[in-house]
N, CA, C, O and the ligand as a Tripos MOL2 file, in Angstrom:
@<TRIPOS>MOLECULE
protein
  261   259    66     0     0
PROTEIN
NO_CHARGES

@<TRIPOS>ATOM
      1 N           0.8280   -1.1980    0.0000 N.3       1 MET1
      2 CA          0.0000    0.0000    0.0000 C.3       1 MET1
      3 C           0.8680    1.2560    0.0000 C.2       1 MET1
      4 O           2.0260    1.2290    0.4170 O.2       1 MET1
      5 N           0.2940    2.3410   -0.4700 N.am      2 ARG2
      6 CA          0.9910    3.6290   -0.4830 C.3       2 ARG2
      7 C           0.0750    4.6860    0.1270 C.2       2 ARG2
      8 O          -1.1510    4.5900    0.0550 O.2       2 ARG2
      9 N           0.6940    5.6860    0.7240 N.am      3 ALA3
     10 CA         -0.0950    6.7460    1.3420 C.3       3 ALA3
     11 C           0.2840    8.0980    0.7590 C.2       3 ALA3
     12 O           1.4500    8.3560    0.4580 O.2       3 ALA3
     13 N          -0.7050    8.9480    0.6070 N.am      4 CYS4
     14 CA         -0.4610   10.3160    0.1290 C.3       4 CYS4
     15 C           0.3500   11.0760    1.1760 C.2       4 CYS4
     16 O           0.0710   10.9850    2.3720 O.2       4 CYS4
     17 N           1.3560   11.8280    0.7210 N.am      5 LYS5
     18 CA          2.2150   12.5600    1.6510 C.3       5 LYS5
     19 C           1.5000   13.7570    2.2720 C.2       5 LYS5
     20 O           1.9000   14.2480    3.3270 O.2       5 LYS5
     21 N           0.4690   14.2100    1.6300 N.am      6 LYS6
     22 CA         -0.2060   15.4040    2.1240 C.3       6 LYS6
     23 C          -1.4750   15.0800    2.9230 C.2       6 LYS6
     24 O          -1.6050   15.4770    4.0820 O.2       6 LYS6
     25 N          -2.4000   14.3620    2.2970 N.am      7 CYS7
     26 CA         -3.6730   14.1120    2.9920 C.3       7 CYS7
     27 C          -3.7390   12.7250    3.6270 C.2       7 CYS7
     28 O          -4.7260   12.3910    4.2820 O.2       7 CYS7
     29 N          -2.6950   11.9130    3.4380 N.am      8 LEU8
     30 CA         -2.5370   10.6180    4.1030 C.3       8 LEU8
     31 C          -3.5250    9.5310    3.6610 C.2       8 LEU8
     32 O          -3.6290    8.4830    4.2970 O.2       8 LEU8
     33 N          -4.2300    9.7840    2.5940 N.am      9 MET9
     34 CA         -5.1330    8.7770    2.0500 C.3       9 MET9
     35 C          -4.3170    7.5790    1.5680 C.2       9 MET9
     36 O          -3.2490    7.7470    0.9790 O.2       9 MET9
     37 N          -4.8200    6.3770    1.8190 N.am     10 ILE10
     38 CA         -4.0850    5.1640    1.4200 C.3      10 ILE10
     39 C          -4.6000    4.6040    0.0950 C.2      10 ILE10
     40 O          -5.8030    4.5330   -0.1570 O.2      10 ILE10
     41 N          -3.6320    4.2090   -0.7420 N.am     11 TYR11
     42 CA         -3.9510    3.6710   -2.0650 C.3      11 TYR11
     43 C          -3.2510    2.3380   -2.2970 C.2      11 TYR11
     44 O          -2.4490    1.8980   -1.4730 O.2      11 TYR11
     45 N          -3.5560    1.7010   -3.4200 N.am     12 ASP12
     46 CA         -2.8740    0.4750   -3.8180 C.3      12 ASP12
     47 C          -1.4510    0.7800   -4.2690 C.2      12 ASP12
     48 O          -1.0890    1.9360   -4.4920 O.2      12 ASP12
     49 N          -0.6560   -0.2710   -4.3980 N.am     13 GLU13
     50 CA          0.7500   -0.1670   -4.7950 C.3      13 GLU13
     51 C           1.0060    0.6820   -6.0410 C.2      13 GLU13
     52 O           2.0060    1.3960   -6.1190 O.2      13 GLU13
     53 N           0.1090    0.6020   -6.9990 N.am     14 ASP14
     54 CA          0.3800    1.2200   -8.3020 C.3      14 ASP14
     55 C          -0.0630    2.6770   -8.4100 C.2      14 ASP14
     56 O           0.0480    3.2780   -9.4790 O.2      14 ASP14
     57 N          -0.5520    3.2380   -7.3390 N.am     15 VAL15
     58 CA         -0.9910    4.6390   -7.3920 C.3      15 VAL15
     59 C           0.1510    5.5510   -6.9500 C.2      15 VAL15
     60 O           0.5140    5.5900   -5.7750 O.2      15 VAL15
     61 N           0.7080    6.2800   -7.9110 N.am     16 GLN16
     62 CA          1.8790    7.1190   -7.6420 C.3      16 GLN16
     63 C           1.4980    8.5190   -7.1730 C.2      16 GLN16
     64 O           2.2830    9.2070   -6.5220 O.2      16 GLN16
     65 N           0.2920    8.9190   -7.5140 N.am     17 ARG17
     66 CA         -0.1580   10.2450   -7.1240 C.3      17 ARG17
     67 C          -1.5520   10.1850   -6.5130 C.2      17 ARG17
     68 O          -2.4160    9.4420   -6.9790 O.2      17 ARG17
     69 N          -1.7570   10.9670   -5.4780 N.am     18 CYS18
     70 CA         -3.0530   11.0090   -4.8020 C.3      18 CYS18
     71 C          -4.1430   11.4590   -5.7770 C.2      18 CYS18
     72 O          -3.9700   12.4310   -6.5110 O.2      18 CYS18
     73 N          -5.2510   10.7490   -5.7730 N.am     19 LEU19
     74 CA         -6.3400   11.0880   -6.6790 C.3      19 LEU19
     75 C          -7.0900   12.3300   -6.2180 C.2      19 LEU19
     76 O          -7.7960   12.9680   -7.0000 O.2      19 LEU19
     77 N          -6.9340   12.6640   -4.9580 N.am     20 LEU20
     78 CA         -7.6660   13.8040   -4.4050 C.3      20 LEU20
     79 C          -6.8680   15.0990   -4.4820 C.2      20 LEU20
     80 O          -7.3690   16.1110   -4.9720 O.2      20 LEU20
     81 N          -5.6200   15.0690   -3.9970 N.am     21 CYS21
     82 CA         -4.8600   16.3160   -3.9340 C.3      21 CYS21
     83 C          -3.6510   16.3290   -4.8700 C.2      21 CYS21
     84 O          -2.9090   17.3100   -4.9130 O.2      21 CYS21
     85 N          -3.4540   15.2430   -5.6180 N.am     22 LYS22
     86 CA         -2.3950   15.1520   -6.6330 C.3      22 LYS22
     87 C          -0.9770   15.1470   -6.0670 C.2      22 LYS22
     88 O          -0.0120   15.2890   -6.8180 O.2      22 LYS22
     89 N          -0.8420   14.9860   -4.7700 N.am     23 SER23
     90 CA          0.4880   14.8960   -4.1690 C.3      23 SER23
     91 C           1.0540   13.5040   -4.3950 C.2      23 SER23
     92 O           0.3030   12.5490   -4.5930 O.2      23 SER23
     93 N           2.3940   13.3860   -4.3660 N.am     24 PRO24
     94 CA          2.9840   12.0500   -4.5290 C.3      24 PRO24
     95 C           2.6560   11.1410   -3.3440 C.2      24 PRO24
     96 O           2.4540   11.6070   -2.2230 O.2      24 PRO24
     97 N           2.6070    9.8500   -3.6130 N.am     25 THR25
     98 CA          2.3630    8.8850   -2.5370 C.3      25 THR25
     99 C           3.6840    8.2300   -2.1370 C.2      25 THR25
    100 O           4.6510    8.2610   -2.8990 O.2      25 THR25
    101 N           3.7240    7.6440   -0.9540 N.am     26 THR26
    102 CA          4.9390    7.0150   -0.4490 C.3      26 THR26
    103 C           4.6280    5.6770    0.2110 C.2      26 THR26
    104 O           3.5380    5.4560    0.7400 O.2      26 THR26
    105 N           5.6250    4.7910    0.1620 N.am     27 GLU27
    106 CA          5.4670    3.5100    0.8590 C.3      27 GLU27
    107 C           5.8570    3.6320    2.3210 C.2      27 GLU27
    108 O           5.5590    2.7560    3.1330 O.2      27 GLU27
    109 N           6.5290    4.7330    2.6470 N.am     28 ASN28
    110 CA          7.0400    4.9190    4.0060 C.3      28 ASN28
    111 C           6.0210    5.5690    4.9180 C.2      28 ASN28
    112 O           6.0840    6.7680    5.1900 O.2      28 ASN28
    113 N           5.0830    4.7670    5.3860 N.am     29 PHE29
    114 CA          4.1370    5.2920    6.3670 C.3      29 PHE29
    115 C           3.9530    4.2710    7.4740 C.2      29 PHE29
    116 O           4.2260    3.0840    7.2920 O.2      29 PHE29
    117 N           3.4920    4.7390    8.6140 N.am     30 THR30
    118 CA          3.2870    3.8360    9.7470 C.3      30 THR30
    119 C           1.8370    3.9010   10.2150 C.2      30 THR30
    120 O           1.2930    4.9780   10.4570 O.2      30 THR30
    121 N           1.2360    2.7520   10.3350 N.am     31 GLY31
    122 CA         -0.1150    2.6450   10.8710 C.3      31 GLY31
    123 C          -1.1700    3.2220    9.9600 C.2      31 GLY31
    124 O          -0.8780    4.0740    9.1210 O.2      31 GLY31
    125 N          -2.3790    2.7700   10.1190 N.am     32 PHE32
    126 CA         -3.4940    3.3800    9.3750 C.3      32 PHE32
    127 C          -4.8090    3.0820   10.0740 C.2      32 PHE32
    128 O          -4.9040    2.1740   10.9000 O.2      32 PHE32
    129 N          -5.7880    3.8440    9.7350 N.am     33 PHE33
    130 CA         -7.1200    3.5940   10.2740 C.3      33 PHE33
    131 C          -8.1450    3.7920    9.1790 C.2      33 PHE33
    132 O          -7.9050    4.5150    8.2120 O.2      33 PHE33
    133 N          -9.2850    3.1510    9.3350 N.am     34 GLY34
    134 CA        -10.3300    3.2450    8.3370 C.3      34 GLY34
    135 C         -11.4300    4.1960    8.7700 C.2      34 GLY34
    136 O         -11.8040    4.2310    9.9430 O.2      34 GLY34
    137 N         -11.9450    4.9600    7.8320 N.am     35 VAL35
    138 CA        -13.0860    5.8320    8.0980 C.3      35 VAL35
    139 C         -14.2840    5.2760    7.3280 C.2      35 VAL35
    140 O         -14.2650    5.1830    6.1010 O.2      35 VAL35
    141 N         -15.2990    4.9200    8.0590 N.am     36 ILE36
    142 CA        -16.4870    4.3600    7.4110 C.3      36 ILE36
    143 C         -17.5730    5.4290    7.2900 C.2      36 ILE36
    144 O         -18.2300    5.5590    6.2580 O.2      36 ILE36
    145 N         -17.7400    6.1860    8.3680 N.am     37 ASN37
    146 CA        -18.7510    7.2340    8.3580 C.3      37 ASN37
    147 C         -18.1500    8.5570    8.8370 C.2      37 ASN37
    148 O         -18.2290    8.8880   10.0200 O.2      37 ASN37
    149 N         -17.5410    9.3220    7.8960 N.am     38 PRO38
    150 CA        -16.8250   10.5470    8.2740 C.3      38 PRO38
    151 C         -17.6940   11.5730    9.0000 C.2      38 PRO38
    152 O         -17.1940   12.3340    9.8290 O.2      38 PRO38
    153 N         -18.9750   11.5970    8.6960 N.am     39 GLU39
    154 CA        -19.8800   12.5650    9.3260 C.3      39 GLU39
    155 C         -20.0140   12.3100   10.8230 C.2      39 GLU39
    156 O         -20.1620   13.2440   11.6110 O.2      39 GLU39
    157 N         -19.9600   11.0480   11.2040 N.am     40 LYS40
    158 CA        -20.2410   10.6970   12.6000 C.3      40 LYS40
    159 C         -18.9940   10.3380   13.3980 C.2      40 LYS40
    160 O         -19.0810   10.0610   14.5940 O.2      40 LYS40
    161 N         -17.8390   10.3410   12.7450 N.am     41 SER41
    162 CA        -16.6190    9.9220   13.4230 C.3      41 SER41
    163 C         -15.8660   11.1070   14.0220 C.2      41 SER41
    164 O         -15.4710   12.0280   13.3070 O.2      41 SER41
    165 N         -15.6710   11.0730   15.3460 N.am     42 GLU42
    166 CA        -14.9020   12.1260   16.0230 C.3      42 GLU42
    167 C         -13.4410   12.1020   15.5760 C.2      42 GLU42
    168 O         -12.8180   13.1470   15.3870 O.2      42 GLU42
    169 N         -12.9130   10.8990   15.4120 N.am     43 ILE43
    170 CA        -11.5160   10.7530   14.9860 C.3      43 ILE43
    171 C         -11.3340   11.3800   13.6040 C.2      43 ILE43
    172 O         -10.3690   12.1050   13.3610 O.2      43 ILE43
    173 N         -12.2600   11.0940   12.7180 N.am     44 ALA44
    174 CA        -12.1950   11.6520   11.3620 C.3      44 ALA44
    175 C         -12.2580   13.1760   11.4020 C.2      44 ALA44
    176 O         -11.5590   13.8550   10.6500 O.2      44 ALA44
    177 N         -13.0880   13.6980   12.2720 N.am     45 LYS45
    178 CA        -13.2480   15.1430   12.3860 C.3      45 LYS45
    179 C         -11.9530   15.7940   12.8640 C.2      45 LYS45
    180 O         -11.4890   16.7730   12.2780 O.2      45 LYS45
    181 N         -11.3760   15.2450   13.9290 N.am     46 LYS46
    182 CA        -10.1240   15.7890   14.4840 C.3      46 LYS46
    183 C          -8.9820   15.6660   13.4770 C.2      46 LYS46
    184 O          -8.1730   16.5790   13.3110 O.2      46 LYS46
    185 N          -8.9420   14.5300   12.8210 N.am     47 PHE47
    186 CA         -7.9130   14.2690   11.8240 C.3      47 PHE47
    187 C          -8.0060   15.2920   10.6940 C.2      47 PHE47
    188 O          -6.9930   15.8370   10.2550 O.2      47 PHE47
    189 N          -9.2070   15.5430   10.2370 N.am     48 GLY48
    190 CA         -9.4370   16.5040    9.1610 C.3      48 GLY48
    191 C          -9.0460   17.9180    9.5510 C.2      48 GLY48
    192 O          -8.4990   18.6700    8.7440 O.2      48 GLY48
    193 N          -9.3300   18.2720   10.7970 N.am     49 GLU49
    194 CA         -8.9840   19.6090   11.2840 C.3      49 GLU49
    195 C          -7.4780   19.7740   11.3740 C.2      49 GLU49
    196 O          -6.9310   20.8190   11.0230 O.2      49 GLU49
    197 N          -6.8190   18.7350   11.8480 N.am     50 LYS50
    198 CA         -5.3680   18.7710   12.0060 C.3      50 LYS50
    199 C          -4.6670   18.9400   10.6530 C.2      50 LYS50
    200 O          -3.7280   19.7250   10.5250 O.2      50 LYS50
    201 N          -5.1280   18.2070    9.6660 N.am     51 LEU51
    202 CA         -4.4810   18.2410    8.3510 C.3      51 LEU51
    203 C          -5.1020   19.2590    7.4060 C.2      51 LEU51
    204 O          -4.6050   19.4860    6.3030 O.2      51 LEU51
    205 N          -6.1850   19.8630    7.8490 N.am     52 LYS52
    206 CA         -6.9390   20.8130    7.0220 C.3      52 LYS52
    207 C          -7.3900   20.1810    5.7000 C.2      52 LYS52
    208 O          -7.2140   20.7370    4.6160 O.2      52 LYS52
    209 N          -7.9700   19.0120    5.8460 N.am     53 ILE53
    210 CA         -8.5110   18.3130    4.6830 C.3      53 ILE53
    211 C          -9.9300   17.8690    4.9930 C.2      53 ILE53
    212 O         -10.3530   17.8540    6.1490 O.2      53 ILE53
    213 N         -10.6490   17.5140    3.9600 N.am     54 LYS54
    214 CA        -11.9740   16.9470    4.1560 C.3      54 LYS54
    215 C         -11.8290   15.4250    4.1610 C.2      54 LYS54
    216 O         -11.4750   14.8260    3.1450 O.2      54 LYS54
    217 N         -12.0990   14.8150    5.2920 N.am     55 VAL55
    218 CA        -11.9700   13.3660    5.4200 C.3      55 VAL55
    219 C         -13.1710   12.6810    4.7740 C.2      55 VAL55
    220 O         -14.3240   13.0010    5.0620 O.2      55 VAL55
    221 N         -12.8700   11.7390    3.9030 N.am     56 ILE56
    222 CA        -13.9270   10.9840    3.2460 C.3      56 ILE56
    223 C         -13.8290    9.5140    3.6550 C.2      56 ILE56
    224 O         -12.9000    9.1230    4.3620 O.2      56 ILE56
    225 N         -14.7700    8.7170    3.2160 N.am     57 LYS57
    226 CA        -14.7350    7.2900    3.5130 C.3      57 LYS57
    227 C         -13.5030    6.6630    2.8720 C.2      57 LYS57
    228 O         -13.2600    6.8450    1.6790 O.2      57 LYS57
    229 N         -12.7290    5.9300    3.6560 N.am     58 GLY58
    230 CA        -11.5210    5.3060    3.1260 C.3      58 GLY58
    231 C         -10.5230    5.0140    4.2140 C.2      58 GLY58
    232 O         -10.8570    5.0270    5.3990 O.2      58 GLY58
    233 N          -9.2860    4.7480    3.8090 N.am     59 LYS59
    234 CA         -8.2200    4.4600    4.7680 C.3      59 LYS59
    235 C          -7.2220    5.5840    4.7900 C.2      59 LYS59
    236 O          -6.8910    6.1600    3.7530 O.2      59 LYS59
    237 N          -6.7370    5.8990    5.9900 N.am     60 TYR60
    238 CA         -5.7440    6.9620    6.1590 C.3      60 TYR60
    239 C          -4.5560    6.4790    6.9670 C.2      60 TYR60
    240 O          -4.7060    5.7220    7.9270 O.2      60 TYR60
    241 N          -3.3810    6.9220    6.5710 N.am     61 ALA61
    242 CA         -2.1700    6.5920    7.3180 C.3      61 ALA61
    243 C          -2.0990    7.4710    8.5580 C.2      61 ALA61
    244 O          -2.5980    8.5960    8.5600 O.2      61 ALA61
    245 N          -1.4780    6.9550    9.6060 N.am     62 LEU62
    246 CA         -1.3090    7.7500   10.8140 C.3      62 LEU62
    247 C          -0.1210    8.7010   10.6740 C.2      62 LEU62
    248 O          -0.1590    9.8370   11.1460 O.2      62 LEU62
    249 N           0.9270    8.2190   10.0220 N.am     63 ASN63
    250 CA          2.1290    9.0170    9.8270 C.3      63 ASN63
    251 C           2.8080    8.6660    8.5190 C.2      63 ASN63
    252 O           2.8930    7.4930    8.1560 O.2      63 ASN63
    253 N           3.2910    9.6760    7.8050 N.am     64 VAL64
    254 CA          4.1360    9.4250    6.6410 C.3      64 VAL64
    255 C           5.5090   10.0000    6.9110 C.2      64 VAL64
    256 O           5.6530   10.9740    7.6490 O.2      64 VAL64
    257 N           6.5290    9.3830    6.3020 N.am     65 LYS65
    258 CA          7.8900    9.8690    6.5120 C.3      65 LYS65
    259 C           8.3090   10.7810    5.3760 C.2      65 LYS65
    260 O           9.4290   11.2910    5.3750 O.2      65 LYS65
    261 ZN         -3.6970   13.4290   -1.0380 Zn       66 ZN66
@<TRIPOS>BOND
     1     1     2 1
     2     2     3 1
     3     3     4 2
     4     3     5 am
     5     5     6 1
     6     6     7 1
     7     7     8 2
     8     7     9 am
     9     9    10 1
    10    10    11 1
    11    11    12 2
    12    11    13 am
    13    13    14 1
    14    14    15 1
    15    15    16 2
    16    15    17 am
    17    17    18 1
    18    18    19 1
    19    19    20 2
    20    19    21 am
    21    21    22 1
    22    22    23 1
    23    23    24 2
    24    23    25 am
    25    25    26 1
    26    26    27 1
    27    27    28 2
    28    27    29 am
    29    29    30 1
    30    30    31 1
    31    31    32 2
    32    31    33 am
    33    33    34 1
    34    34    35 1
    35    35    36 2
    36    35    37 am
    37    37    38 1
    38    38    39 1
    39    39    40 2
    40    39    41 am
    41    41    42 1
    42    42    43 1
    43    43    44 2
    44    43    45 am
    45    45    46 1
    46    46    47 1
    47    47    48 2
    48    47    49 am
    49    49    50 1
    50    50    51 1
    51    51    52 2
    52    51    53 am
    53    53    54 1
    54    54    55 1
    55    55    56 2
    56    55    57 am
    57    57    58 1
    58    58    59 1
    59    59    60 2
    60    59    61 am
    61    61    62 1
    62    62    63 1
    63    63    64 2
    64    63    65 am
    65    65    66 1
    66    66    67 1
    67    67    68 2
    68    67    69 am
    69    69    70 1
    70    70    71 1
    71    71    72 2
    72    71    73 am
    73    73    74 1
    74    74    75 1
    75    75    76 2
    76    75    77 am
    77    77    78 1
    78    78    79 1
    79    79    80 2
    80    79    81 am
    81    81    82 1
    82    82    83 1
    83    83    84 2
    84    83    85 am
    85    85    86 1
    86    86    87 1
    87    87    88 2
    88    87    89 am
    89    89    90 1
    90    90    91 1
    91    91    92 2
    92    91    93 am
    93    93    94 1
    94    94    95 1
    95    95    96 2
    96    95    97 am
    97    97    98 1
    98    98    99 1
    99    99   100 2
   100    99   101 am
   101   101   102 1
   102   102   103 1
   103   103   104 2
   104   103   105 am
   105   105   106 1
   106   106   107 1
   107   107   108 2
   108   107   109 am
   109   109   110 1
   110   110   111 1
   111   111   112 2
   112   111   113 am
   113   113   114 1
   114   114   115 1
   115   115   116 2
   116   115   117 am
   117   117   118 1
   118   118   119 1
   119   119   120 2
   120   119   121 am
   121   121   122 1
   122   122   123 1
   123   123   124 2
   124   123   125 am
   125   125   126 1
   126   126   127 1
   127   127   128 2
   128   127   129 am
   129   129   130 1
   130   130   131 1
   131   131   132 2
   132   131   133 am
   133   133   134 1
   134   134   135 1
   135   135   136 2
   136   135   137 am
   137   137   138 1
   138   138   139 1
   139   139   140 2
   140   139   141 am
   141   141   142 1
   142   142   143 1
   143   143   144 2
   144   143   145 am
   145   145   146 1
   146   146   147 1
   147   147   148 2
   148   147   149 am
   149   149   150 1
   150   150   151 1
   151   151   152 2
   152   151   153 am
   153   153   154 1
   154   154   155 1
   155   155   156 2
   156   155   157 am
   157   157   158 1
   158   158   159 1
   159   159   160 2
   160   159   161 am
   161   161   162 1
   162   162   163 1
   163   163   164 2
   164   163   165 am
   165   165   166 1
   166   166   167 1
   167   167   168 2
   168   167   169 am
   169   169   170 1
   170   170   171 1
   171   171   172 2
   172   171   173 am
   173   173   174 1
   174   174   175 1
   175   175   176 2
   176   175   177 am
   177   177   178 1
   178   178   179 1
   179   179   180 2
   180   179   181 am
   181   181   182 1
   182   182   183 1
   183   183   184 2
   184   183   185 am
   185   185   186 1
   186   186   187 1
   187   187   188 2
   188   187   189 am
   189   189   190 1
   190   190   191 1
   191   191   192 2
   192   191   193 am
   193   193   194 1
   194   194   195 1
   195   195   196 2
   196   195   197 am
   197   197   198 1
   198   198   199 1
   199   199   200 2
   200   199   201 am
   201   201   202 1
   202   202   203 1
   203   203   204 2
   204   203   205 am
   205   205   206 1
   206   206   207 1
   207   207   208 2
   208   207   209 am
   209   209   210 1
   210   210   211 1
   211   211   212 2
   212   211   213 am
   213   213   214 1
   214   214   215 1
   215   215   216 2
   216   215   217 am
   217   217   218 1
   218   218   219 1
   219   219   220 2
   220   219   221 am
   221   221   222 1
   222   222   223 1
   223   223   224 2
   224   223   225 am
   225   225   226 1
   226   226   227 1
   227   227   228 2
   228   227   229 am
   229   229   230 1
   230   230   231 1
   231   231   232 2
   232   231   233 am
   233   233   234 1
   234   234   235 1
   235   235   236 2
   236   235   237 am
   237   237   238 1
   238   238   239 1
   239   239   240 2
   240   239   241 am
   241   241   242 1
   242   242   243 1
   243   243   244 2
   244   243   245 am
   245   245   246 1
   246   246   247 1
   247   247   248 2
   248   247   249 am
   249   249   250 1
   250   250   251 1
   251   251   252 2
   252   251   253 am
   253   253   254 1
   254   254   255 1
   255   255   256 2
   256   255   257 am
   257   257   258 1
   258   258   259 1
   259   259   260 2
@<TRIPOS>SUBSTRUCTURE
     1 MET1         2 RESIDUE 1 A MET
     2 ARG2         6 RESIDUE 1 A ARG
     3 ALA3        10 RESIDUE 1 A ALA
     4 CYS4        14 RESIDUE 1 A CYS
     5 LYS5        18 RESIDUE 1 A LYS
     6 LYS6        22 RESIDUE 1 A LYS
     7 CYS7        26 RESIDUE 1 A CYS
     8 LEU8        30 RESIDUE 1 A LEU
     9 MET9        34 RESIDUE 1 A MET
    10 ILE10       38 RESIDUE 1 A ILE
    11 TYR11       42 RESIDUE 1 A TYR
    12 ASP12       46 RESIDUE 1 A ASP
    13 GLU13       50 RESIDUE 1 A GLU
    14 ASP14       54 RESIDUE 1 A ASP
    15 VAL15       58 RESIDUE 1 A VAL
    16 GLN16       62 RESIDUE 1 A GLN
    17 ARG17       66 RESIDUE 1 A ARG
    18 CYS18       70 RESIDUE 1 A CYS
    19 LEU19       74 RESIDUE 1 A LEU
    20 LEU20       78 RESIDUE 1 A LEU
    21 CYS21       82 RESIDUE 1 A CYS
    22 LYS22       86 RESIDUE 1 A LYS
    23 SER23       90 RESIDUE 1 A SER
    24 PRO24       94 RESIDUE 1 A PRO
    25 THR25       98 RESIDUE 1 A THR
    26 THR26      102 RESIDUE 1 A THR
    27 GLU27      106 RESIDUE 1 A GLU
    28 ASN28      110 RESIDUE 1 A ASN
    29 PHE29      114 RESIDUE 1 A PHE
    30 THR30      118 RESIDUE 1 A THR
    31 GLY31      122 RESIDUE 1 A GLY
    32 PHE32      126 RESIDUE 1 A PHE
    33 PHE33      130 RESIDUE 1 A PHE
    34 GLY34      134 RESIDUE 1 A GLY
    35 VAL35      138 RESIDUE 1 A VAL
    36 ILE36      142 RESIDUE 1 A ILE
    37 ASN37      146 RESIDUE 1 A ASN
    38 PRO38      150 RESIDUE 1 A PRO
    39 GLU39      154 RESIDUE 1 A GLU
    40 LYS40      158 RESIDUE 1 A LYS
    41 SER41      162 RESIDUE 1 A SER
    42 GLU42      166 RESIDUE 1 A GLU
    43 ILE43      170 RESIDUE 1 A ILE
    44 ALA44      174 RESIDUE 1 A ALA
    45 LYS45      178 RESIDUE 1 A LYS
    46 LYS46      182 RESIDUE 1 A LYS
    47 PHE47      186 RESIDUE 1 A PHE
    48 GLY48      190 RESIDUE 1 A GLY
    49 GLU49      194 RESIDUE 1 A GLU
    50 LYS50      198 RESIDUE 1 A LYS
    51 LEU51      202 RESIDUE 1 A LEU
    52 LYS52      206 RESIDUE 1 A LYS
    53 ILE53      210 RESIDUE 1 A ILE
    54 LYS54      214 RESIDUE 1 A LYS
    55 VAL55      218 RESIDUE 1 A VAL
    56 ILE56      222 RESIDUE 1 A ILE
    57 LYS57      226 RESIDUE 1 A LYS
    58 GLY58      230 RESIDUE 1 A GLY
    59 LYS59      234 RESIDUE 1 A LYS
    60 TYR60      238 RESIDUE 1 A TYR
    61 ALA61      242 RESIDUE 1 A ALA
    62 LEU62      246 RESIDUE 1 A LEU
    63 ASN63      250 RESIDUE 1 A ASN
    64 VAL64      254 RESIDUE 1 A VAL
    65 LYS65      258 RESIDUE 1 A LYS
    66 ZN66       261 GROUP 0 **** ****
């Protein structure tokens, strides 16, 4: 898996650029969590505020290097 360096969205191996923000993706990330219902998730809300992104349904890395 690969994670976007900017918004931390997780993608498959072959995705070199984030489909949302067009930033490059990296294999160097640690941990991830899934967002199923961004509207109702406190974690998703805090995460979005911290990164200044709109969190959508999907997987996000906890940290990228
Ligand atoms: Zn991105």
